[in-house]
N, C-alpha and C positions, 0 to 999 in steps of 0.2 A: 301616561297613556289614557285616552278617553274612550268612551263608548263610540263616539263618532269615528275614531281611528279604527277600532275593532270592526265596526260595520263597513268601513271603507276597505279594509284588507279583505274581508269576507267577499265583498262585492267585486273587487278586482280579480280575485282568484276565480270566482264564478264566471266572470266575463272572459277571462283567459281560457278557461276550460270550454266555454262555448266555441271559441275560435278553434281549439283543438278538435272538437267534435265536427265543426264545419269542414276543417281541413282534411279530415279522413273520409268524410261522407261520400265524396264522388271520386276518390282515387281508385284506380285499378291496381292489381298486383304488379303489372308491368310498369305502371307509373311510379309506384312507391319504391320499386327496386331499381328504377332508372339510374344508371351511372354515367354521368355526363362525360367524364374523362378522368384519367389518372390524377390523384390528389384531390378529388372532389367527392364528398360524402353523398350517398344516396339518401333520399328522404327516409327510407327504412331506418337508417342509423339515427337520424334526429328524432323520429317517433320513438324508437326503442330506448334511446338514451334518456330522453326527457320524461316520458310517461313512466318508465321504470324508476327513475329518480323520484318522481312524485309519489309513486307507490311506496318506495323506501322511506321517504320523508314523512308520510302519514302513518304507515304501518308500525314502525318502531317507536318514534318519539311520542305519538299521540295514542296509539292503540296497544302498544307494548306486545306486538305480535309479529308473526312472519309476514312477508310481503305476499300479495295476491299472486305475484309471479311464481314464487316458490310453492305456496300452498295449493295453487291451482294447476301446477304442471304446465304452465303456459309456454315455456320454451318448446316443448314437444308438440303441443297443440298447434302452435303457430309455425313450427318448423323452421325456426330461426337457425341459420347456419353458424352464427357466432354468438354464443350465449355469454355476453360480456357487456357490462354497462358502458365500457369504453372510457372510463374516467382517466385511466393511466395508460391507455393504449394510444398508438399513433394513428394518424389519418391513414397512413399506408396500410395499416392492419384493418381498421374499421371501415374503409371504403368498400370492402368485400361483403359486408353484412347484408343479408337478404332474408325476406320472409317467403314462406311457401303457401301460407293460407291467410289472405287478407281479412276474410270474415272472422277467423279466430282472433286476429289482431284487433279488429273492431270490437269484438266482445270483451277482450281483456281491457282495452282502453276505456270502454264504457264502465266496466266494474271499478276501475281505478277512480274515475271521475265521480261515480256515485258514492264511493267510499269517502272520497275527499269532501264531497258536499255534506255528508253526514257529520264529519269532524268539524267542518266550518260552522255548523249549527251549535256546536258546543263551546265556541270560542268566548272567552272572557278576558278581561284585563289580567286577572291573576294567573290564568292558564298560560297566556302569552308571555308572562314575566318569568315563568319557571326556567331555571338555568339547566341546559342540557350538558354543556361542557364548560368548565371554568375558564379554560383557555384553549384555543385551537392548537392541535399538535403541529409539530414542524412540517409534516407533509401537507398540511392544509393552509400554511401561511401565505401561499401565493394564489389562492383561489379568490374569486370575486367577493365572497362573503367576508374574507379577512380584511379586504379594503373597506367594506361597509362598516364592520364593527370596530375596526382599529386593532392595533397591537395590544395584547394582553387583556382584551375584553372577553367577557363570557359570551357563549353562544346560547341564546335563549330560544324557546319555542317560537317566539316572534320572528327571529332571524331564520329559523328553519323554514317557516312559511314565506317570509319576505324574500329571502335569497334563493333557497333551493327549490321553491315552488313558483312563486310569482315572477321574480326577475329572471330566473333561469328559463322559465317557460316563454317569456317574451323574447329572450335572445334566440332560442331555438325556433320560435315561430317565424322569425325573420328568415331563417334557413328554409323553413317549409314554404313560405311564400315565394322565395326565389326558386326553389325546386319545382313548385307548381307552375311557375312561369316557364321553366325549361321544358316541361312536358305539355305546354299549351293550355294550362288552366289559369283561372283568375286568382287573385289574392283573396284574403279573408275579410278585408274591410275596404271601404271606399275612401 
């Protein structure tokens, strides 16, 4: 791993978070909660799922502390009706997730992104090489990150950022861009 790679990872995550900031900036509560039809997730789910996953990926592995979601009591402040990350829930369950206060959501999302930016400043080759889990447990063998690292490989802090923050964020940004189109808004890039 080189310094060029560390800088590239840092810059990619920063750029991704700029897209997430732009994506929320002009959304109304009605738009973020818009439910197109049965079997389709509202943008509220994609925002909640991804930003909370980023919070989790930074808080535990890098800061050794609780998530901002937990320590700040954000579920209550936002008025989220389903306080679940949705990792093992069905679309049928999570399509009903809604926010009551979009300004509170924006404040939480901003705190997560600021905290992530602080951690990005501390990245070094040695830090990214630290092993978090020697081998993914059976319940994680089918996730995208398992495909990235391969069978029996360790999960390092590098993969936490690459898989759970960067690549995960890009995937869900696609959902957000589609959701924005459904409510009459433009995408995040040209």
